[in-house]
KEROLO-946365 format. One record per residue (C-alpha): residue in three letters; x, y, z. Coordinates in pm, whole numbers, padded with zeros to 5 digits, always signed. Each point is the difference from the previous one (the first is absolute). Layout:
<recs>
ALAXYZ...
</recs>
This chain:
<recs>
MET+21656-22278-22063GLY+00102-00075+00354GLY-00111+00187+00310LEU+00350+00151+00050GLU+00003+00129-00357ILE-00358+00155+00046GLY+00100+00167+00315PHE+00306+00171-00139LEU-00154+00088-00323SER-00309+00148+00186VAL+00235+00232+00217GLY+00177+00102-00322VAL-00320+00077-00188ILE-00137+00192+00301VAL+00307+00218+00024LEU-00001+00054-00379LEU-00379+00120+00013ILE+00072+00208+00300TYR+00285+00166-00187SER-00209+00046-00305GLY-00249+00221+00213MET-00270-00249+00093HIS-00156+00005+00350VAL+00148-00249+00224ALA-00337-00147+00107ILE-00107-00042-00376ALA+00351-00161-00072LEU-00037-00248+00283SER-00349-00094-00107LEU+00095-00031-00371VAL+00282-00226+00064SER-00198-00205+00236PHE-00273-00062-00253LEU+00244-00085-00269SER+00200-00240+00241VAL-00336-00196+00092THR-00110+00001-00347LEU+00330-00143-00125GLN+00015-00253+00268ARG-00376-00145-00046SER-00040+00113-00377ASP-00365+00146+00126PRO-00054+00365+00004GLU-00340-00070+00167LEU+00168-00190+00289ALA+00249+00275+00034VAL-00289+00256+00035ARG-00158-00202+00264LEU+00302-00066+00216LEU+00118+00364-00015THR-00376+00121+00065LEU+00011-00213+00323ALA+00347+00110+00086ALA-00121+00364-00029SER-00298-00051+00237ASP+00193-00196+00255ALA+00281+00270+00011VAL-00217+00260+00167ALA-00271-00178+00146ASP+00165-00041+00346GLN-00110+00294+00228THR+00371+00026+00107PHE+00025+00225-00306ALA-00208+00264+00181VAL+00326+00086+00204ILE+00158+00153-00326PRO-00273+00295-00075LEU-00014+00062+00385PHE+00356+00061+00064VAL+00023+00194-00323LEU-00289+00216+00109MET+00171+00053+00334GLY+00330+00090-00164MET-00155+00242-00230ILE-00205+00188+00276MET+00302+00037+00194SER+00217+00123-00307ALA-00271+00269-00069SER-00009+00095+00376ASP+00368+00136+00013VAL+00100-00263+00237GLY+00313-00048-00206ARG+00081+00371+00073ASP-00047-00036+00358ALA+00223-00313+00027TYR+00263+00192-00177ASP-00027+00307+00249VAL+00036-00243+00289GLY+00298-00168-00151ASP+00166+00346-00085HIS-00065+00125+00365PHE+00214-00288+00125LEU+00251-00065-00275GLY+00030+00326-00186ARG+00310+00120+00177LEU+00191-00311-00064ARG+00273-00029-00272GLY-00227-00144-00292GLY-00300+00075+00240LEU-00270+00048-00250GLY+00112-00298-00177LEU-00042-00189+00324ALA-00356+00185+00068THR-00107-00113-00347VAL+00074-00369+00048GLY-00153+00001+00344SER-00343+00187-00121ASN-00008-00221-00286ALA+00029-00299+00225VAL-00275+00141+00225PHE-00199+00087-00300ALA+00032-00357-00159ALA-00179-00137+00321VAL-00304+00179-00093THR-00013-00019-00382GLY+00183-00304-00149VAL+00041+00163-00341SER+00347+00116-00096ILE-00124+00214-00307ALA-00201+00203+00264SER+00312+00041+00214ALA+00194+00098-00280ALA-00249+00267-00119ILE-00056+00155+00331PHE+00371+00017+00119THR+00099+00162-00325ARG-00217+00309+00067VAL+00078-00005+00362ALA+00361-00110+00069VAL+00177+00104-00342PRO-00078+00371+00005GLU+00112+00015+00374MET+00314-00180-00056LEU+00080+00205-00306ARG-00082+00327+00215LEU+00255-00107+00265GLY+00277-00090-00238TYR-00001-00367-00063SER+00070-00110-00349PRO-00277-00074-00250ARG+00115-00358-00054PHE+00038-00089+00356ALA-00355+00166+00065VAL-00195-00179-00272GLY+00198-00318+00062THR-00082-00020+00371VAL-00368+00037-00076ALA+00027-00266-00266GLY+00180-00257+00226SER-00226+00062+00303SER-00308-00021-00214VAL+00046-00361-00038LEU-00060-00061+00367GLY-00362+00020-00069MET+00005-00333-00179LEU+00177-00187+00279ILE-00132+00168+00338PRO-00360-00124+00058PRO-00251+00041-00098SER+00159-00060-00343ILE-00208-00062-00324LEU+00292-00222-00130LEU+00002-00212+00307ILE-00357-00019-00018ILE-00010-00128-00367PHE+00287-00256+00071ALA-00189-00128+00295ILE-00315-00057-00218LEU+00190-00141-00280THR+00186-00263+00218GLU-00267-00063+00236GLN+00184+00146+00298SER-00124+00200+00302ILE-00029+00351-00060GLY+00064+00082+00365MET+00321-00211-00010MET+00115+00179-00301PHE-00057+00330+00175PHE+00184-00098+00296ALA+00293-00118-00193GLY+00004+00329-00188ILE+00091+00198+00319GLY+00338-00126+00070PRO+00144+00023-00352GLY-00167+00350-00028ILE+00168+00103+00324LEU+00338-00135-00122LEU-00040+00175-00344SER-00059+00323+00164ALA+00295-00021+00218VAL+00224-00087-00284TYR-00135+00303-00164CYS+00082+00215+00290PHE+00332-00135+00036GLY+00062+00036-00375ILE-00095+00365+00026ILE+00216+00074+00305THR+00299-00160-00172MET-00085+00183-00341ALA-00020+00348+00197TYR+00362-00061+00143LEU+00173-00180-00268THR-00157+00154-00324PRO-00128+00333+00108SER-00004+00117-00360PHE-00283-00256-00080VAL-00216+00101+00291TYR+00036+00377+00010ASP-00007+00245-00286ARG+00309+00222+00025SER-00096+00206-00310GLY-00302+00152+00190ARG-00219+00008-00304PHE-00277-00170+00162ALA+00030+00124+00359LYS-00194+00310+00113PRO+00227+00288+00135GLY-00022-00006+00386ALA-00192-00317-00009ALA+00226-00135+00284ASP-00081+00272+00231THR-00386-00061-00050VAL-00034-00319+00189VAL-00360-00080+00098HIS-00049-00048+00361ARG-00305-00217+00106GLY-00109-00020+00360PRO-00105-00325+00187ALA-00349+00050-00045GLU+00020+00048-00369ILE+00238-00320-00035ALA-00271-00196+00197ALA-00287+00121-00197LYS+00199-00121-00333SER+00105-00346+00153LEU-00317-00096+00161PRO-00217-00073-00314ILE+00282-00232-00154VAL+00059-00186+00327PHE-00368-00041+00054LEU-00076-00149-00338ILE+00323-00230+00024THR-00124-00108+00336VAL-00355-00072-00116VAL+00103-00203-00321LEU+00318-00186+00077GLY-00088-00035+00379GLY-00355-00136-00091ILE+00170-00264-00231TYR+00270-00116+00221GLY-00220+00016+00326GLY-00237-00235-00174ILE-00295+00264+00029PHE-00098-00024-00383THR+00129-00158-00321PRO+00206+00194-00255THR-00330+00043-00202GLU-00166+00152+00297ALA+00313+00210+00084GLY-00002+00152-00347ALA-00371+00100+00052VAL+00058+00152+00356GLY+00302+00172-00129SER-00164+00176-00270LEU-00290+00101+00231ALA+00250+00134+00252ALA+00204+00187-00302LEU-00331+00156-00114ILE-00091+00107+00355LEU+00351+00152+00032ALA-00028+00174-00332VAL-00329+00140+00104VAL+00104+00119+00338ARG+00319+00167-00147ARG-00210+00153-00265LYS+00257-00123-00258LEU-00249-00174-00253SER-00247+00182-00200TRP-00289-00166-00196ALA+00168+00033-00320GLY+00322-00132+00162PHE-00208-00317+00133TRP-00138-00069-00330ASN+00361+00014-00144VAL+00107-00236+00264LEU-00288-00246-00083LYS+00078+00013-00378GLU+00380-00065+00064THR-00078-00300+00218GLY-00239-00139-00254HIS+00259+00032-00280LEU+00270-00152+00207THR-00197-00276+00114ALA-00159-00088-00349SER+00354+00011-00131VAL+00136-00247+00261CYS-00283-00237-00017PHE+00029-00004-00374LEU+00362-00102+00026VAL-00075-00254+00284ILE-00268-00161-00232ALA+00239-00025-00291ALA+00271-00134+00221THR-00250-00278+00129MET-00059-00076-00362TYR+00371-00025-00066THR+00045-00220+00302ARG-00248-00231-00102SER+00139-00033-00346LEU+00345-00063+00156GLY-00123-00277+00213LEU-00192-00158-00273ALA+00338-00043-00191GLY+00171-00123+00284VAL+00251+00299+00004PRO+00067+00015+00362VAL+00074-00363+00038GLU+00233+00033-00303ILE+00175+00308+00126GLY+00047-00166+00343ASN+00142-00311-00148LEU+00235+00211-00224VAL+00125+00194+00294THR+00034-00334+00213THR+00195-00147-00282ALA+00217+00320-00079THR+00099+00085+00375GLN-00066-00084+00361SER+00096+00329+00101PHE-00276+00185+00134LEU+00185+00314+00024LEU+00084-00006-00360VAL-00372-00061-00085VAL-00098+00314+00230LEU+00287+00200-00201VAL-00130-00090-00337TYR-00355+00082+00125ILE+00104+00363+00114LEU+00200+00065-00314VAL-00298-00083-00204ILE-00232+00219+00190LEU+00260+00280+00014PHE+00013-00031-00378LEU-00371+00006-00048GLY-00011+00298+00237THR+00139+00213-00273ILE-00279-00065-00244ILE-00321-00068+00174ASP-00160+00105+00324SER+00002-00157+00361VAL-00358-00177-00005SER+00069-00157-00327ILE+00334-00154+00085ILE-00149-00161+00314LEU-00275-00134-00212ILE+00216-00137-00251MET+00303-00146+00201VAL-00156-00122+00321PRO-00215-00268-00164LEU+00312-00144-00199PHE+00244+00007+00323LEU-00230-00063+00289PRO+00005-00389-00049VAL+00364+00021-00044MET+00072+00192+00318GLN-00263-00244+00187GLY+00207-00310-00145PHE+00303+00143+00191GLY-00207+00057+00316ALA+00008+00367-00016ASP-00218+00198+00240PRO-00256+00163-00238ILE-00032+00321+00229TRP+00361+00057-00057PHE-00011-00067-00364GLY-00277+00263-00024ILE+00227+00251+00194ILE+00285-00074-00235THR-00214+00029-00293VAL-00165+00335+00072ILE+00333+00166+00093ALA+00152-00122-00303VAL-00304+00106-00206GLU+00015+00351+00174VAL+00361+00056-00143GLY-00172+00029-00338LEU-00182+00310+00105LEU+00343+00169+00005THR+00169-00130-00312PRO-00049+00113-00352PRO-00149-00005-00259LEU-00329-00058+00203GLY+00061+00110+00345MET-00332+00114+00085ALA+00083+00173+00325CYS+00246+00211-00177PHE-00240+00082-00285VAL-00261+00115+00270ILE+00244+00204+00169LYS+00119+00178-00317GLY-00390+00056-00087CYS-00054+00161+00332LEU+00315+00222+00035GLU-00058+00358-00002ASP+00344+00094-00094LYS+00047-00096-00359ARG+00374+00056+00012ILE+00034-00359+00140SER+00005-00252-00274LEU-00122-00369+00009ALA+00375-00109-00030ASP+00043+00192+00318VAL-00272-00206+00172PHE+00156-00323-00117TRP+00345+00092+00079GLY-00129+00106+00363ALA-00171-00323+00058VAL+00313-00202-00095PRO+00133-00011+00362PHE-00333-00096+00140ALA-00045-00280-00260LEU+00338-00134+00115MET-00091+00002+00356MET-00315-00199-00065ILE+00214-00243-00184PHE+00217-00018+00337VAL-00318-00068+00199LEU-00111-00267-00245ALA+00332-00188+00026LEU-00029+00043+00375LEU-00343-00152+00013THR+00110-00269-00234ALA+00310-00099+00225PHE-00198+00019+00315PRO-00366-00079-00039ASP-00073+00033+00360LEU+00021+00388-00027VAL-00362-00015-00199TYR-00146-00054+00353ILE+00033+00280+00236ASP-00072-00217+00314ARG+00305-00197-00095TRP+00239+00305+00023PHE-00018-00029+00372GLY-00016-00376+00035MET-00377-00008+00054GLY-00084-00200-00311
</recs>
């Protein structure tokens, strides 16, 4: 059996095992072991090779950046920072047509800059934004769809866990990946805002609830007025943390790993000063950080095993030769890659898709001379569409689980997310057609 056959067969077996209910990391490890055993006819050699891969996978100190940024995000999530960001956005945008949708997008974009976890954004803004939007007469589908769509900004705007994982997997600079995520994050936020305003004017029945079943009587007359002092008090902690973390990285003051440690300490200090984090809450934050970090590291170890087994079989070289023989069109290769990711996004989670697909296609992209940083941004956006699409749609499931109003069904959440998934695909097409959009300094001719 040649390398190409092994590669396609391994992907098929992995997807089949995941469909059957097996954990992604276990499926990757099992397929890697069987692949090496078949290639070398020596189970003991397979165990040694994969054990070495497992130790190499997390031996690098760069991996310390994952739990540190997760910890920072969890602390900020438990400190009502998301609610404060929404209050500030509502203050400036709430009176515009579709204004609360704009406020939700803006707040999520700001919140993303201090968390890096989409699921945390989805959970927080479901509890904060959805009840307020329903109270003021917005339709349920629009409310949950806006939260679902804007929550994915957490995986694009730095510090993003997916950008960190891609950087580690492909041996790219985490700082460069963070910098490259800023422009597309702003672009996607702007497209969301334009789309919301357009829907508010062209399809008001989707944005507003004409039945009045969800709005509270007299809600439109009970607008909360916040003074400059209150707005400043709610804004300063977020601005301070963004400045410390991202300013420190881009200013060359400390590395991304050090930035994660400084950010976690700053977040903890803010939570203590604001009296928003109890001892029990802090213990829960530590447990959630440990669980998420262990899960990610387990997946990375399994993916490293899988990458080694593919390399041993010569799969990347075979796929590169196949692509080169089949077509010389780089755009066609990118289109196939994106379509495969969009398909996989309907059945497995974001991290798993990156760990399975990037080792297969990175050599192909490098063969065409593609920029690895651009490739990473394209990958992350394509992967994040999967958070909004059935049957997996993790962000949609989280939103449904956090909804206080049980009249809103899971189908409502998925239908509400459709316009935002389409807007993400539009941004994906823009970045594919105009790669320079990835770097924000090139927007103004400075790059």
